[in-house]
C-alpha positions as CSV (number, residue, x, y, z in Angstrom):
1,X,-0.3,-45.1,42.6
2,X,1.8,-46.3,39.6
3,X,-1.3,-46.2,37.4
4,X,-2.0,-42.6,38.4
5,X,1.6,-41.6,37.6
6,X,1.3,-43.3,34.2
7,X,-2.0,-41.6,33.6
8,X,-0.6,-38.2,34.5
9,X,2.6,-38.6,32.5
10,X,0.6,-39.7,29.4
11,X,-1.7,-36.7,29.7
12,X,1.2,-34.4,30.2
13,X,2.9,-35.9,27.2
14,X,-0.3,-35.4,25.1
15,X,-0.5,-31.8,26.4
16,X,3.0,-31.1,25.4
17,X,2.3,-32.1,21.8
18,X,-0.3,-29.3,21.6
19,X,2.0,-26.6,22.9
20,X,3.8,-24.1,20.7
21,X,7.1,-25.2,22.2
22,X,6.7,-28.7,20.8
23,X,5.6,-27.5,17.4
24,X,8.0,-24.6,16.9
25,X,10.3,-24.6,13.9
26,X,13.1,-22.3,12.8
27,X,10.7,-20.7,10.4
28,X,8.3,-19.8,13.1
29,X,11.1,-18.1,15.1
30,X,12.3,-16.2,12.1
31,X,8.8,-14.8,11.4
32,X,8.4,-13.9,15.1
33,X,11.5,-11.9,14.9
34,X,10.2,-10.2,11.7
35,X,6.9,-9.3,13.5
36,X,8.8,-7.9,16.5
37,X,10.9,-5.8,14.0
38,X,7.8,-4.4,12.4
39,X,6.5,-3.4,15.8
40,X,9.8,-1.8,16.7
41,X,9.9,0.3,13.5
42,X,6.3,1.4,14.2
43,X,6.9,2.4,17.8
44,X,10.6,3.5,18.0
45,X,10.9,5.0,14.5
46,X,7.2,5.9,13.9
47,X,7.3,4.3,10.5
48,X,3.6,4.0,9.5
49,X,2.5,2.8,13.0
50,X,-1.2,2.6,11.9
51,X,-0.1,-0.1,9.4
52,X,3.0,-1.8,10.9
53,X,1.6,-2.4,14.4
54,X,-1.4,-4.4,13.1
55,X,0.7,-6.2,10.6
56,X,3.6,-6.9,13.0
57,X,1.2,-8.2,15.7
58,X,-0.6,-10.2,13.0
59,X,2.7,-11.8,12.1
60,X,3.1,-12.9,15.7
61,X,-0.5,-14.2,15.8
62,X,0.0,-16.1,12.5
63,X,3.2,-17.7,13.6
64,X,2.2,-19.1,17.0
65,X,3.1,-22.8,16.4
66,X,0.4,-25.4,16.9
67,X,-0.3,-29.0,16.0
68,X,-1.7,-28.9,12.5
69,X,-3.3,-32.3,12.9
70,X,-5.2,-31.5,16.1
71,X,-8.1,-29.9,14.3
72,X,-8.1,-26.9,16.7
73,X,-9.4,-24.5,14.0
74,X,-7.3,-21.6,15.1
75,X,-5.0,-21.0,12.1
76,X,-5.7,-18.5,9.4
77,X,-5.7,-21.2,6.7
78,X,-8.0,-23.6,8.6
79,X,-11.5,-23.3,7.2
80,X,-14.0,-22.2,9.8
81,X,-11.6,-20.6,12.2
82,X,-12.2,-17.0,13.3
83,X,-9.0,-15.8,11.6
84,X,-10.0,-17.6,8.4
85,X,-13.4,-15.9,8.4
86,X,-11.8,-12.5,8.9
87,X,-9.2,-13.2,6.2
88,X,-12.0,-13.7,3.7
89,X,-12.3,-9.9,3.6
90,X,-8.8,-10.0,2.0
91,X,-9.1,-13.1,-0.2
92,X,-12.5,-12.0,-1.5
93,X,-11.2,-8.5,-2.0
94,X,-13.8,-6.4,-0.1
95,X,-11.5,-4.8,2.5
96,X,-9.5,-2.7,-0.2
97,X,-12.6,-1.0,-1.7
98,X,-13.7,0.0,1.9
99,X,-10.2,1.4,2.5
100,X,-10.6,3.4,-0.7
101,X,-14.0,4.7,0.4
102,X,-12.2,6.1,3.5
103,X,-9.3,7.5,1.5
104,X,-11.7,9.3,-0.8
105,X,-13.6,10.8,2.2
106,X,-10.4,12.2,3.7
107,X,-8.7,13.4,0.5
108,X,-8.7,16.9,-0.8
109,X,-8.2,16.9,-4.6
110,X,-7.9,20.8,-4.7
111,X,-4.1,20.7,-5.6
112,X,-4.8,18.4,-8.5
113,X,-7.9,20.4,-9.7
114,X,-6.0,23.7,-9.6
115,X,-3.1,22.3,-11.6
116,X,-4.3,19.4,-13.7
117,X,-0.9,18.8,-15.4
118,X,0.3,17.4,-12.1
119,X,-1.9,14.4,-13.0
120,X,0.8,13.5,-15.6
121,X,3.4,13.0,-12.8
122,X,1.1,10.5,-11.1
123,X,0.8,8.7,-14.4
124,X,4.5,8.7,-14.9
125,X,5.2,7.2,-11.6
126,X,3.2,4.1,-12.6
127,X,6.1,3.1,-14.8
128,X,7.3,1.4,-11.6
129,X,4.4,-1.0,-11.8
130,X,5.0,-2.0,-15.5
131,X,8.8,-2.0,-15.0
132,X,8.6,-4.5,-12.2
133,X,6.0,-6.5,-14.2
134,X,8.5,-7.0,-17.0
135,X,11.3,-7.9,-14.6
136,X,9.1,-10.4,-12.8
137,X,8.3,-12.1,-16.1
138,X,12.1,-12.4,-16.7
139,X,12.5,-13.9,-13.2
140,X,10.1,-16.8,-14.0
141,X,6.8,-15.6,-12.6
142,X,3.8,-16.1,-14.8
143,X,1.9,-13.0,-16.2
144,X,-0.7,-13.0,-13.5
145,X,1.8,-13.3,-10.7
146,X,4.1,-10.7,-12.3
147,X,1.2,-8.2,-12.5
148,X,0.3,-8.7,-8.8
149,X,3.9,-8.2,-7.8
150,X,4.4,-5.2,-10.1
151,X,1.6,-3.3,-8.4
152,X,3.8,-2.9,-5.3
153,X,5.5,-0.1,-7.3
154,X,2.3,2.0,-6.9
155,X,3.0,2.1,-3.1
156,X,-0.6,1.3,-2.5
157,X,-1.2,-1.5,-0.1
158,X,-5.0,-1.9,-0.6
159,X,-4.6,-2.0,-4.4
160,X,-1.8,-4.6,-4.1
161,X,-4.1,-6.8,-2.0
162,X,-7.1,-6.3,-4.3
163,X,-5.1,-7.3,-7.4
164,X,-3.2,-10.2,-5.8
165,X,-6.5,-11.6,-4.5
166,X,-7.7,-11.8,-8.1
167,X,-4.5,-12.8,-9.9
168,X,-2.1,-14.5,-7.4
169,X,-3.8,-15.4,-4.1
170,X,-1.0,-17.8,-3.2
171,X,1.5,-14.9,-3.2
172,X,-0.8,-12.4,-1.4
173,X,0.9,-12.5,2.0
174,X,4.3,-11.7,0.6
175,X,3.0,-9.1,-1.8
176,X,0.9,-7.3,0.9
177,X,3.7,-7.3,3.5
178,X,6.2,-6.1,0.8
179,X,3.8,-3.3,-0.3
180,X,3.2,-2.0,3.2
181,X,6.8,-2.4,4.2
182,X,8.0,-0.1,1.4
183,X,5.2,2.3,2.1
184,X,6.6,2.6,5.6
185,X,10.1,3.0,4.3
186,X,9.2,6.0,2.1
187,X,11.4,8.3,4.2
188,X,14.4,6.0,3.8
189,X,14.1,5.0,0.1
190,X,13.0,8.2,-1.7
191,X,15.3,11.0,-0.5
192,X,18.5,9.6,-1.9
193,X,16.9,9.0,-5.3
194,X,15.5,12.5,-5.4
195,X,18.9,14.0,-4.5
196,X,20.7,11.8,-7.0
197,X,18.5,12.8,-10.0
198,X,18.2,16.5,-9.4
199,X,20.6,19.5,-9.5
200,X,20.8,22.2,-6.9
201,X,19.2,24.6,-9.3
202,X,16.3,22.3,-9.9
203,X,15.7,21.8,-6.2
204,X,15.4,25.6,-5.7
205,X,12.6,26.0,-8.3
206,X,9.7,27.9,-6.9
207,X,6.2,27.1,-8.2
208,X,3.3,29.4,-8.5
209,X,0.8,29.2,-5.6
210,X,-2.1,27.0,-6.5
211,X,-5.3,28.8,-7.4
212,X,-8.4,28.7,-5.1
213,X,-10.7,25.9,-6.1
214,X,-14.5,26.5,-5.9
215,X,-16.9,24.3,-4.1
216,X,-18.6,23.5,-7.4
217,X,-15.4,22.2,-8.9
218,X,-14.8,20.0,-5.9
219,X,-18.3,18.5,-6.2
220,X,-18.0,17.9,-10.0
221,X,-14.5,16.4,-9.8
222,X,-15.5,13.0,-8.2
223,X,-18.4,12.6,-10.6
224,X,-16.4,13.4,-13.7
225,X,-13.5,11.4,-12.4
226,X,-15.6,8.3,-11.9
227,X,-17.1,8.5,-15.4
228,X,-13.8,9.1,-17.2
229,X,-11.7,6.5,-15.4
230,X,-14.3,3.8,-15.2
231,X,-15.5,4.2,-18.8
232,X,-11.8,3.8,-19.7
233,X,-11.1,1.0,-17.3
234,X,-14.3,-0.7,-16.0
235,X,-12.3,-3.3,-14.2
236,X,-11.1,-0.6,-11.8
237,X,-14.7,0.2,-10.7
238,X,-14.5,-1.5,-7.2
239,X,-11.6,0.8,-6.2
240,X,-12.2,3.9,-8.2
241,X,-15.9,3.9,-7.6
242,X,-15.5,3.8,-3.8
243,X,-12.7,6.4,-4.0
244,X,-14.8,8.9,-5.8
245,X,-17.9,8.1,-3.8
246,X,-16.0,8.8,-0.6
247,X,-14.8,12.1,-2.0
248,X,-18.3,13.1,-3.0
249,X,-19.5,12.4,0.5
250,X,-16.8,14.8,1.7
251,X,-17.2,17.6,-0.8
252,X,-21.0,17.6,-1.1
253,X,-21.2,19.4,2.2
254,X,-24.5,17.7,3.0
255,X,-23.3,14.2,4.1
256,X,-20.8,15.2,6.7
257,X,-21.8,12.4,9.1
258,X,-21.3,9.8,6.3
259,X,-18.0,11.3,5.3
260,X,-16.8,11.4,9.0
261,X,-17.9,7.7,9.4
262,X,-16.1,6.6,6.2
263,X,-12.9,8.6,7.0
264,X,-12.9,7.7,10.7
265,X,-14.5,4.6,12.4
266,X,-15.0,2.7,9.2
267,X,-11.5,3.0,7.7
268,X,-9.9,2.5,11.2
269,X,-11.9,-0.7,11.7
270,X,-11.0,-2.1,8.2
271,X,-7.3,-1.1,8.7
272,X,-7.2,-3.1,11.9
273,X,-8.8,-6.2,10.3
274,X,-6.7,-5.9,7.1
275,X,-3.4,-5.4,8.9
276,X,-4.0,-8.2,11.4
277,X,-5.1,-10.8,8.9
278,X,-2.5,-9.8,6.3
279,X,0.2,-10.2,9.0
280,X,-1.3,-13.5,10.2
281,X,-1.2,-14.8,6.6
282,X,2.6,-14.8,6.8
283,X,2.5,-18.3,8.4
284,X,6.1,-19.6,8.2
285,X,5.2,-22.7,6.1
286,X,3.4,-20.5,3.5
287,X,5.6,-17.4,3.6
288,X,9.2,-18.5,3.9
289,X,9.9,-19.4,0.3
290,X,12.4,-18.3,-2.3
291,X,9.5,-16.6,-4.2
292,X,8.9,-14.4,-1.2
293,X,12.5,-13.2,-1.3
294,X,12.2,-12.5,-5.0
295,X,9.0,-10.5,-4.3
296,X,10.7,-8.3,-1.7
297,X,13.5,-7.6,-4.2
298,X,11.1,-6.9,-7.0
299,X,9.1,-4.7,-4.6
300,X,12.1,-2.6,-3.9
301,X,13.0,-2.3,-7.6
302,X,9.5,-1.3,-8.5
303,X,9.5,1.4,-5.8
304,X,12.8,2.8,-7.0
305,X,11.6,2.8,-10.6
306,X,8.4,4.6,-9.7
307,X,10.2,7.3,-7.7
308,X,12.8,7.8,-10.4
309,X,10.2,7.9,-13.1
310,X,8.3,10.6,-11.4
311,X,11.4,12.8,-10.8
312,X,12.8,12.2,-14.4
313,X,9.4,13.0,-16.0
314,X,9.3,16.4,-14.3
315,X,12.8,17.2,-15.5
316,X,11.8,16.3,-19.1
317,X,8.4,18.1,-18.8
318,X,10.2,21.3,-17.6
319,X,11.9,21.4,-21.0
320,X,8.6,22.3,-22.6
321,X,7.4,24.7,-19.9
322,X,8.0,28.5,-19.9
323,X,10.0,30.1,-17.2
324,X,7.8,30.8,-14.2
325,X,5.6,27.8,-14.9
326,X,8.3,25.1,-14.3
327,X,7.7,22.3,-11.8
328,X,10.1,21.5,-9.0
329,X,11.3,17.9,-9.7
330,X,11.4,17.2,-6.0
331,X,7.6,16.7,-6.2
332,X,8.1,13.9,-8.8
333,X,8.5,11.3,-6.0
334,X,5.0,12.1,-4.8
335,X,3.6,10.4,-7.9
336,X,3.4,7.2,-6.0
337,X,0.2,6.8,-4.0
338,X,1.7,6.7,-0.4
339,X,-0.5,9.6,0.7
340,X,0.5,11.9,2.3
341,X,4.0,10.5,3.2
342,X,5.6,10.9,-0.1
343,X,4.3,14.5,-0.4
344,X,5.8,15.2,3.0
345,X,9.2,13.9,1.8
346,X,9.0,16.4,-1.1
347,X,8.5,19.1,1.5
348,X,11.2,17.9,3.8
349,X,13.9,17.5,1.0
350,X,12.9,20.9,-0.5
351,X,13.3,22.7,2.8
352,X,16.8,21.4,3.1
353,X,17.8,23.5,0.2
354,X,15.5,26.5,0.7
355,X,13.8,26.9,4.1
356,X,11.2,29.2,2.6
357,X,10.1,27.0,-0.4
358,X,7.1,25.1,0.7
359,X,6.3,22.2,-1.7
360,X,3.7,20.2,0.3
361,X,0.5,21.6,-1.4
362,X,2.1,21.2,-4.8
363,X,3.2,17.7,-4.0
364,X,-0.3,16.7,-2.9
365,X,-1.4,17.0,-6.6
366,X,0.7,14.2,-8.0
367,X,0.3,12.3,-4.7
368,X,-3.5,12.0,-5.0
369,X,-3.1,11.5,-8.8
370,X,-0.9,8.5,-7.8
371,X,-3.8,7.0,-5.9
372,X,-6.0,7.2,-9.0
373,X,-3.2,6.1,-11.3
374,X,-2.4,2.9,-9.3
375,X,-6.1,2.0,-9.3
376,X,-6.3,2.5,-13.1
377,X,-3.1,0.5,-13.6
378,X,-4.6,-2.3,-11.5
379,X,-7.7,-2.2,-13.6
380,X,-5.8,-2.4,-16.8
381,X,-3.8,-5.4,-15.6
382,X,-7.0,-7.0,-14.3
383,X,-8.8,-6.4,-17.6
384,X,-6.0,-7.9,-19.7
385,X,-5.2,-10.9,-17.6
386,X,-8.5,-12.2,-16.2
């Protein structure tokens, strides 16, 4: 009987060493709270639920404590584990181009085609990327890490993941979570900056209705867009190529099934895998570092700089435009590529000052230009630093 009790107690003691309770650290508990907070924001506040629920749940998955020496092959950083295999889509950089394929297939570039000067607003907002890059260099990050951090200012999660996978894979978890967090917080961050930098008179500017864009123009745009951007920045081909290919599938009118697949089941599947694995990569031992804190601060700065740059650029640009052709500066925030959330913010803030002034269609021009601009910026940084 005594031998049986000893046997049982020894096995229970061994079992205990495998449980999460025995292996939990303060870091795990902190990250579990963060994951729950992300899920709360997604459900209770409806902040980007399509992104924050997979990422938040992924944070929970990635921070279940286990015995690292047991060889269980369940962690995302353990070679051969299921999570590690799924995570290769992030580390190898093939999830982001597939996301861009879906974005292209669901994006209408009509607002940009009808008013090409709105492209300049999308370009101006990319100052957030290069501003954060220079600050990151001053804070001690090397050029490749600084570039990967700076891309957060484009408010484009897939681009941030793509670039960090090439330039700073060790910082990818913090960069990805930071990028998606600030994308979700667009309704919180941008309106105060927009109000601060504009006058009441500027907020009331009415823009001319966009002209009707022909089917031919819509078909030509992705072809010309691909050739112009990728001849200029060949390193941006994986993102830009898939973006314009997806858009051609949509606008051609003869590949509706392919466009529906790219903009529906495919992008949904990749979003689930991307969000879950990015969240799981925030394992406490890898994520809770001082560098992660600095990345979150730099991400906020880059987002603020990008928003302010877009608004200020419109104010300056208006000095050279005739009366009747002026642009409402409230659409300057939409130069970041958080589609369509930042364009919606332009509309919401504009309606606060004039309930009959609808800015959404105008704001979609710089918004989709921001998608192209952030991919070009990533290509430029990749071309210079690799």
